[in-house]
N, C-alpha and C positions, 0 to 999 in steps of 0.2 A: 079262071077264064071268065070274062064278062060276056053276058049275052048281048045280042044286038039291042034289045030294049034298055038294058043297063047302060050301054054306051051312049044312049041318047039322053040320059038324065043329066040335067045341068044342076050342079050343087047350088044351094041357096046362099051359102056363106063360104068364104075362103079366109082362114085365119093365117095372117102373115105378120112378120115383124114390121111394125109401123111406128116411127117416131121422127122428129125433125132431122135427126142424124142419118136416118135410113127410111126415107119416105116411100120407097118402092113404087115410083111413078108408072113404070111399065106394067107391073103386076096389077096395080090398082086400075089402070086404064083398061087392061084386058078384062079384069073382073067386071068393070062397069059396062063394057061393050057387050058382055054376055049376060048382064042382069044379075051378076053375082055380087052380094054384099061383102065389103071388106071389113074384117075385124082385126084390130091391132093387138098383138101380144108384144111384150117388152116395150110397151108404150112409155114407160118411165126410164128406159135404159136398164143397165145392170145395177147391182147393189152399189158399186163404186163408180157410177156413171159420171162421165165428164160434164153432163148437163148441169149438174148441181153446182158446178164452178163457173158455168158460162155466164159472163157478165150481162149479156143481153137478156137471157132468161131471168136472171136474178133481178134485173132492173124492171122488167115487165111484172114479175111477181110482186115486187115491193110496191110498185105504183098501183097495183090493183088490190093490195092487201091479201094476197093469196100465197100459197106455197108454190115453189117451182113445180112440184108434182101436179098440183091442181092446174097450173098453166099448161103443162104437157097434156093432161087429159082433155082439157077444153080444146086444145089445138086439134087433137084427133076427132073429137066430137063435132067441131065446126066444119070439118071436112066431110061430114056425113058418115063417118065410120063408127063402129062400136069399138070400145077399148076395154082391155082386160088388165087392170092394174093388179099387181101382186104385192101384197104386204102381209106380214104376220103381226105387225105392231098395231094394236087396237086404235091408238090415236091417229095413225096414218090412214087406217081403213075408214075411220069416221071422217077425217078431213077429205078423203076422196069423195064421200057422199055429199059433201057440202057444196060441190060445184053445181 
């Protein structure tokens, strides 16, 4: 059971699923209205994400000389969110840092 003081504490960050296919506008708007920072997990979709076959995403990535993953990360960052990409492949982790 939370104490009265604990019930009044507003979290600093809310980690939610955030990517172009699931932008969570209502949750993000609520977070923003309460001064809560939004952090996106699954920002690259799943391992077999349909994003990586999306013609628009591929066109944007190619035009900028970036990977689709980098475009997805920048999408979240330009919204003012922090993003948590997951990869165990060293080359992908390094590419994520190059944005």
